[in-house]
C-alpha positions as CSV (number, residue, x, y, z in Angstrom):
1,M,4.5,12.7,17.7
2,K,0.7,12.8,17.2
3,L,-1.0,11.9,14.0
4,K,-4.5,13.3,13.5
5,I,-7.2,10.7,12.6
6,K,-10.8,11.2,11.8
7,K,-13.2,8.3,11.8
8,L,-15.5,8.3,8.8
9,H,-17.2,5.0,9.5
10,P,-18.6,3.9,12.9
11,N,-16.7,0.6,12.7
12,A,-13.3,2.2,11.8
13,V,-10.4,0.9,13.8
14,I,-7.6,3.1,15.0
15,P,-4.3,1.6,13.6
16,K,-2.3,-0.4,16.1
17,Q,1.2,-1.7,16.5
18,T,1.1,-5.5,17.1
19,T,4.4,-5.5,19.0
20,E,6.2,-2.7,20.9
21,L,9.0,-2.7,18.3
22,A,6.9,-3.1,15.1
23,G,7.8,-0.6,12.4
24,G,4.2,-0.2,11.2
25,W,0.7,0.1,12.5
26,D,-1.8,-2.5,11.3
27,V,-4.9,-1.2,9.5
28,T,-8.3,-2.9,9.4
29,C,-10.7,-3.2,6.5
30,T,-14.0,-1.4,7.2
31,E,-15.7,-2.0,3.8
32,I,-14.9,-4.0,0.6
33,V,-16.2,-2.7,-2.7
34,Q,-15.8,-5.2,-5.5
35,E,-15.5,-3.2,-8.7
36,S,-14.9,-6.3,-10.9
37,P,-13.8,-9.9,-10.4
38,D,-10.2,-8.9,-10.3
39,F,-10.4,-5.5,-8.6
40,I,-11.5,-4.5,-5.1
41,I,-11.3,-1.4,-2.9
42,C,-10.8,-1.9,0.8
43,K,-11.8,1.2,2.7
44,L,-10.3,1.8,6.1
45,G,-13.0,4.1,7.4
46,F,-10.7,7.0,8.4
47,A,-8.8,10.0,7.2
48,L,-5.4,11.0,8.5
49,Q,-3.5,14.3,8.6
50,P,0.2,13.9,9.1
51,P,2.2,16.9,10.2
52,A,3.7,19.1,7.5
53,G,6.9,17.6,6.3
54,Y,5.7,14.0,6.7
55,R,3.6,11.5,4.7
56,V,1.9,8.2,5.5
57,I,3.0,5.1,3.6
58,L,0.6,2.2,3.1
59,V,2.0,-1.3,2.5
60,P,0.4,-4.7,2.4
61,R,1.1,-7.1,5.4
62,S,3.7,-9.7,4.8
63,S,1.1,-12.5,5.0
64,F,-0.5,-11.0,1.9
65,T,2.1,-12.8,-0.2
66,K,0.2,-16.1,0.5
67,T,-2.6,-14.8,-1.8
68,R,-2.9,-14.1,-5.5
69,W,-3.8,-10.5,-4.8
70,V,-1.5,-7.5,-5.1
71,M,-1.8,-3.9,-3.9
72,Q,-2.3,-1.8,-7.0
73,N,0.0,1.1,-6.1
74,S,2.3,-0.4,-3.6
75,P,3.5,1.4,-1.6
76,G,0.7,3.9,-1.3
77,T,1.3,7.5,-0.2
78,G,-0.9,9.7,2.0
79,D,0.4,13.3,1.6
80,A,0.0,15.8,4.4
81,D,-2.6,17.7,2.4
82,Y,-4.8,14.7,1.5
83,L,-7.8,14.6,3.8
84,G,-9.9,11.8,2.2
85,E,-10.6,8.2,3.3
86,Y,-7.6,5.9,3.2
87,Q,-8.0,2.8,1.2
88,Y,-6.2,-0.1,-0.4
89,R,-6.8,-0.9,-4.1
90,L,-6.2,-4.5,-4.8
91,R,-5.9,-6.5,-8.1
92,A,-6.1,-10.3,-8.4
93,L,-3.6,-12.2,-10.5
94,P,-5.6,-14.5,-12.8
95,I,-5.5,-18.3,-12.8
96,R,-5.8,-20.1,-16.1
97,N,-8.8,-22.3,-16.2
98,N,-7.6,-25.5,-17.9
99,V,-11.2,-26.7,-18.3
100,L,-12.1,-23.7,-20.4
101,G,-8.8,-23.5,-22.2
102,T,-7.7,-19.8,-22.4
103,A,-10.3,-18.4,-20.0
104,F,-9.1,-17.0,-16.8
105,V,-10.7,-17.1,-13.3
106,Y,-9.9,-15.0,-10.4
107,P,-9.4,-16.0,-6.8
108,E,-11.9,-15.0,-4.1
109,V,-11.1,-12.1,-1.9
110,P,-8.8,-13.5,0.8
111,F,-10.1,-11.5,3.7
112,K,-13.3,-9.9,5.0
113,V,-14.4,-6.7,6.7
114,G,-12.8,-6.6,10.1
115,D,-9.5,-8.2,9.0
116,R,-6.2,-6.5,9.2
117,I,-5.1,-5.9,5.6
118,G,-2.1,-3.7,5.7
119,Q,0.3,-1.5,7.6
120,I,1.0,2.2,7.6
121,Y,4.0,4.1,8.8
122,L,5.1,7.7,8.9
123,E,8.0,9.0,6.7
124,E,9.7,12.3,6.7
125,V,9.6,14.2,3.4
126,I,13.1,15.7,2.8
127,P,12.8,18.9,0.8
128,I,15.1,18.9,-2.2
129,E,16.0,21.1,-5.2
130,F,17.0,19.6,-8.5
131,E,20.3,20.9,-9.9
132,E,20.5,20.4,-13.6
133,V,24.0,19.4,-14.9
134,E,25.5,18.4,-18.2
135,E,27.2,15.2,-16.8
136,L,26.8,13.0,-13.7
137,T,29.8,12.0,-11.6
138,E,31.2,8.7,-13.0
139,T,30.8,5.5,-10.9
140,E,32.0,1.9,-11.3
141,R,28.5,0.7,-12.2
142,G,27.8,3.5,-14.6
143,T,24.6,3.0,-16.7
144,N,24.5,-0.8,-16.2
145,G,21.0,-1.6,-14.9
146,F,18.9,-4.6,-14.0
147,G,21.0,-7.5,-12.7
148,S,24.3,-5.8,-13.5
149,T,25.7,-6.1,-10.0
150,G,25.3,-9.9,-9.9
151,K,23.0,-12.3,-8.0
């Protein structure tokens, strides 16, 4: 399958699989825009157009867990009709500054332009129709939620 890609920045890097059996393609940061001490936008410098019936999923790399930054809308979705620049929006988890008491400080951005910051993969969108019913079929779990199935 071919996925259309349009470079929007001269330094944009075409996503790459790091191993033959990798499930995702690494993406590289082309530009970092720091909106505030705890919020940055990492632009990838390209637009994608998945085929109709598919979408692109953006996730952080596993090494991202070593930082105090999180992807704001993880996972991100690139629909087949979205033609804009792909980007990661990241939020820093604050660190309490014991010297100042209740003040918080934010960690520095853990990567720079040119670093691999995430992965993308393609996912099929399965068309569905919603069937409104009066009752759902009973199950053993029922309405028991968070943590109800044990550790």
